[in-house]
C-alpha positions as CSV (number, residue, x, y, z in Angstrom):
1,M,7.9,55.3,46.6
2,N,7.9,52.8,43.8
3,F,11.0,50.8,43.0
4,Q,12.2,48.9,39.9
5,K,12.8,45.2,40.3
6,N,15.9,43.9,38.4
7,L,16.9,40.3,37.9
8,F,20.0,39.6,35.8
9,L,20.1,35.9,35.2
10,I,23.1,34.3,33.4
11,G,23.0,30.8,31.9
12,G,26.4,29.8,33.3
13,N,30.0,29.7,32.1
14,E,30.1,33.5,31.5
15,E,33.3,35.1,30.2
16,R,35.1,36.4,33.3
17,G,38.1,38.0,31.6
18,P,38.5,41.7,30.7
19,Q,36.3,41.2,27.6
20,G,33.4,39.6,29.5
21,N,30.6,42.2,29.5
22,L,27.8,40.3,31.3
23,L,29.4,40.7,34.8
24,S,30.3,44.3,33.9
25,R,26.6,44.9,33.0
26,F,25.5,43.4,36.3
27,V,27.8,45.7,38.3
28,K,26.6,48.7,36.3
29,L,23.0,47.8,37.0
30,C,23.8,48.0,40.7
31,G,24.8,51.7,40.4
32,E,28.0,53.7,40.6
33,T,30.6,52.1,42.9
34,P,28.0,49.8,44.4
35,R,28.2,47.5,47.4
36,I,27.7,43.9,46.4
37,I,27.1,40.6,48.3
38,I,28.3,37.3,46.8
39,I,26.4,34.1,47.9
40,S,28.4,31.0,47.0
41,G,26.7,28.3,49.1
42,A,25.6,26.3,46.0
43,S,29.2,25.6,45.1
44,S,31.4,22.7,46.3
45,F,34.2,25.2,46.9
46,P,32.3,28.3,48.2
47,E,35.4,30.3,49.4
48,Q,37.3,29.8,46.2
49,V,34.4,30.8,44.0
50,A,33.5,33.8,46.2
51,N,37.1,35.1,46.0
52,T,37.0,34.8,42.2
53,Y,33.9,36.9,41.8
54,Q,35.0,39.3,44.5
55,E,38.1,40.2,42.5
56,I,36.0,40.5,39.3
57,F,33.5,42.8,40.8
58,I,36.1,45.0,42.4
59,N,38.0,45.3,39.1
60,R,34.7,46.3,37.4
61,G,34.0,49.2,39.8
62,A,32.3,47.9,42.9
63,S,33.4,49.8,46.0
64,Q,32.9,46.9,48.4
65,V,32.2,43.2,47.9
66,D,31.2,41.0,50.8
67,C,30.8,37.2,50.8
68,V,28.1,35.1,52.6
69,L,29.0,31.5,52.0
70,F,25.9,29.8,53.3
71,N,27.5,26.7,54.6
72,D,24.4,25.9,56.7
73,R,21.2,27.5,57.9
74,R,22.9,29.4,60.7
75,D,24.3,31.8,58.0
76,G,20.7,32.8,57.3
77,V,20.1,33.8,61.0
78,H,23.2,35.7,61.8
79,Q,22.5,39.4,62.2
80,E,25.7,40.5,60.6
81,N,24.8,38.8,57.4
82,R,21.4,40.6,57.4
83,N,23.2,43.9,58.1
84,L,25.3,43.4,55.0
85,L,22.2,42.6,52.9
86,D,20.5,45.7,54.2
87,Q,23.4,47.9,53.0
88,A,23.9,46.2,49.6
89,D,23.1,47.6,46.2
90,G,23.2,44.1,44.6
91,V,23.5,40.5,45.4
92,F,25.1,37.8,43.2
93,V,24.5,34.1,43.6
94,T,27.0,31.7,42.0
95,G,26.6,28.3,40.4
96,G,26.6,24.8,41.9
97,N,23.8,22.8,43.5
98,Q,20.6,24.9,43.7
99,V,18.9,22.3,45.9
100,K,21.7,22.6,48.4
101,L,21.4,26.4,48.5
102,V,17.6,26.3,48.9
103,G,18.0,23.9,51.7
104,T,20.3,26.2,53.6
105,M,18.7,29.5,52.8
106,G,15.0,28.9,52.2
107,G,12.7,30.3,54.9
108,T,15.5,31.9,57.0
109,P,15.4,35.5,58.1
110,F,18.1,36.2,55.4
111,H,15.8,34.8,52.7
112,K,12.8,36.8,53.8
113,L,14.9,40.0,53.9
114,L,16.4,39.1,50.5
115,L,12.8,39.0,49.0
116,K,12.0,42.4,50.6
117,R,15.2,44.0,49.4
118,I,14.8,42.8,45.8
119,N,11.3,44.1,45.7
120,S,12.5,47.5,47.0
121,G,15.2,47.9,44.3
122,M,18.3,45.9,45.2
123,V,19.6,44.2,42.0
124,Y,19.7,40.4,41.9
125,G,22.2,38.6,39.8
126,G,22.8,34.9,39.4
127,T,24.7,32.5,37.2
128,S,23.8,28.8,36.6
129,A,22.2,27.6,39.8
130,G,22.0,31.2,40.9
131,A,19.6,31.7,37.9
132,S,17.5,28.6,38.4
133,I,17.0,29.3,42.1
134,V,14.9,32.4,41.6
135,S,11.9,30.4,40.4
136,R,9.0,29.4,42.8
137,I,8.9,26.0,41.0
138,M,12.5,25.1,40.4
139,I,14.3,22.6,38.3
140,A,16.2,20.6,40.9
141,G,18.0,18.3,38.6
142,G,17.7,15.9,35.7
143,R,19.5,15.2,32.4
144,G,19.5,16.2,28.8
145,S,17.5,13.9,26.4
146,F,16.3,13.7,22.8
147,N,12.6,13.7,23.7
148,P,10.5,14.6,26.8
149,R,10.4,12.0,29.5
150,K,9.4,12.0,33.1
151,N,12.8,10.8,34.3
152,T,14.6,13.7,32.6
153,V,13.7,16.3,35.2
154,K,13.3,16.7,39.0
155,I,11.1,19.6,40.3
156,S,11.2,21.2,43.7
157,G,10.6,24.6,45.4
158,G,12.9,27.5,44.7
159,L,13.4,30.8,46.5
160,G,10.2,32.4,45.0
161,I,11.9,35.5,43.8
162,L,10.1,35.1,40.4
163,D,6.7,33.6,40.2
164,G,5.1,32.0,37.2
165,V,8.4,31.3,35.4
166,I,10.7,28.2,35.5
167,I,14.3,29.0,34.7
168,D,16.8,26.5,33.3
169,Q,20.5,27.1,32.5
170,H,23.5,25.7,30.5
171,F,20.5,25.2,28.1
172,R,21.7,24.5,24.6
173,E,25.1,23.3,25.7
174,R,23.7,20.5,27.9
175,N,20.7,19.6,25.6
176,R,18.1,20.6,28.0
177,L,15.2,21.5,25.7
178,F,13.2,18.4,26.4
179,R,14.0,18.6,30.1
180,L,12.4,22.0,30.2
181,A,9.5,20.8,28.0
182,T,8.9,17.9,30.5
183,A,8.7,20.4,33.3
184,I,6.1,22.5,31.4
185,S,4.1,19.4,30.5
186,T,3.3,19.0,34.2
187,N,3.1,22.7,35.0
188,P,1.6,24.2,31.8
189,G,0.5,27.4,33.5
190,E,4.2,28.3,34.1
191,L,6.4,30.0,31.4
192,A,9.6,28.1,30.8
193,I,12.9,29.9,30.0
194,G,16.2,28.2,29.1
195,I,19.3,30.4,29.1
196,D,22.4,29.4,27.1
197,E,25.9,29.8,28.5
198,N,27.6,33.2,28.4
199,T,24.1,34.6,27.9
200,A,21.9,36.7,30.2
201,L,18.3,37.6,30.6
202,H,17.5,40.9,32.3
203,I,14.0,40.8,33.8
204,V,12.4,44.1,34.9
205,N,9.5,44.2,37.3
206,D,8.6,40.6,36.5
207,K,7.2,41.8,33.2
208,Y,9.7,42.7,30.5
209,C,13.0,41.0,29.8
210,R,15.9,41.4,27.3
211,V,18.6,39.1,26.1
212,Y,22.3,39.9,26.4
213,G,25.4,37.9,25.5
214,S,26.7,35.6,22.8
215,N,24.1,32.8,22.5
216,S,20.3,32.6,22.9
217,V,17.3,32.3,25.3
218,T,14.6,29.8,24.6
219,V,11.0,30.3,25.8
220,L,8.4,27.5,26.0
221,D,4.8,28.5,26.6
222,G,2.4,25.6,27.5
223,E,-0.5,27.7,28.6
224,E,-2.5,27.0,25.4
225,M,-1.4,23.4,25.0
226,E,-4.1,21.3,23.5
227,Y,-2.8,18.0,25.0
228,T,-0.1,16.6,27.3
229,A,0.2,12.9,28.1
230,F,2.4,13.5,31.2
231,S,-0.1,11.8,33.6
232,E,-0.5,8.8,31.3
233,T,3.2,8.1,30.6
234,T,5.7,6.1,32.6
235,G,9.1,7.5,33.5
236,S,11.1,6.1,30.6
237,N,8.6,6.6,27.8
238,P,8.4,9.8,25.6
239,I,5.6,12.2,26.4
240,T,3.2,13.4,23.7
241,M,2.6,17.2,23.8
242,C,0.6,19.3,21.3
243,G,0.3,23.0,20.9
244,M,3.2,24.3,23.0
245,K,4.6,27.6,21.8
246,F,8.4,27.9,21.1
247,H,10.5,31.0,20.9
248,V,14.2,31.5,20.4
249,L,15.5,35.0,21.3
250,T,19.0,36.4,20.7
251,K,20.9,39.4,21.8
252,G,18.8,42.6,21.7
253,F,15.4,40.8,21.6
254,G,13.0,40.7,24.5
255,F,9.9,39.1,25.8
256,N,6.8,40.3,27.6
257,I,6.2,37.8,30.5
258,E,2.7,39.2,31.2
259,N,1.2,38.8,27.8
260,R,3.6,36.0,26.7
261,K,4.7,37.7,23.5
262,P,8.1,38.4,22.0
263,I,9.3,42.0,21.9
264,F,10.9,43.1,18.7
265,D,11.5,46.7,19.6
266,I,12.8,46.3,23.1
267,I,14.6,49.7,22.9
268,K,11.3,51.5,22.5
269,I,9.7,49.5,25.4
270,E,12.6,50.3,27.7
271,A,12.4,54.0,26.9
272,E,8.6,53.9,27.7
273,Q,9.4,52.1,30.9
274,R,11.9,54.7,32.0
275,H,9.4,57.4,31.2
276,E,6.7,55.7,33.2
277,F,9.0,54.9,36.1
278,K,10.2,58.6,36.2
279,E,6.6,59.8,36.3
280,I,5.7,57.4,39.2
281,T,8.7,58.2,41.3
282,V,9.0,62.0,40.9
């Protein structure tokens, strides 16, 4: 049987009150009265953060919400945590320090099962660090700047849920355009996506994606760059780059990750996808 892979990535600082529809959309993606796991190990206050999201998801229709804090790597070994993951319809990773969470989860039995479950239909949701962490090549830190420089970004390995795409978050609000451009200048084969706050990108089958929320998603494509001076530049000097493609997408617009082109009629594409998926699974 073929399954649909769903990643729902939020740029952080999403509306959590009754009017906030991004978290409601995530719960709806997980199914009717779903079971959801919250992973809050990236946060400095994991229990408090987990309790906040647990209340939100219950109020939005989840039948059961369990929390796996991931204080250390032993949480990725415990059988009871893997049992919860086996029974979940969705998993949601909160914000904080993505490097900390990769260090505690990466390579554990829980991480391996997480990849398997996502590829077999369990919905993945994440906000802020929980969005960045899906990448194979992950932005581990850095700062906003007014031009691309080597010292604006740190790169490390992520969880590898999504290959070929680098995700950044709090994008416009923290002036991270040139941070992301710097990451692409040294990894031009990757597609770079920056997600603004209170904005989400729904990625289906690692191919199509659609924007939701109140702000925008920025896509940088360096595959056909004519020139990058990354290797010739010191850490504090601006980097010359030529030929990078730049897209800004707002609510309702989409992007085809496979052919690296914006989608203007995403409704039609999604209808075709549903038809194709139904034919495959019937």
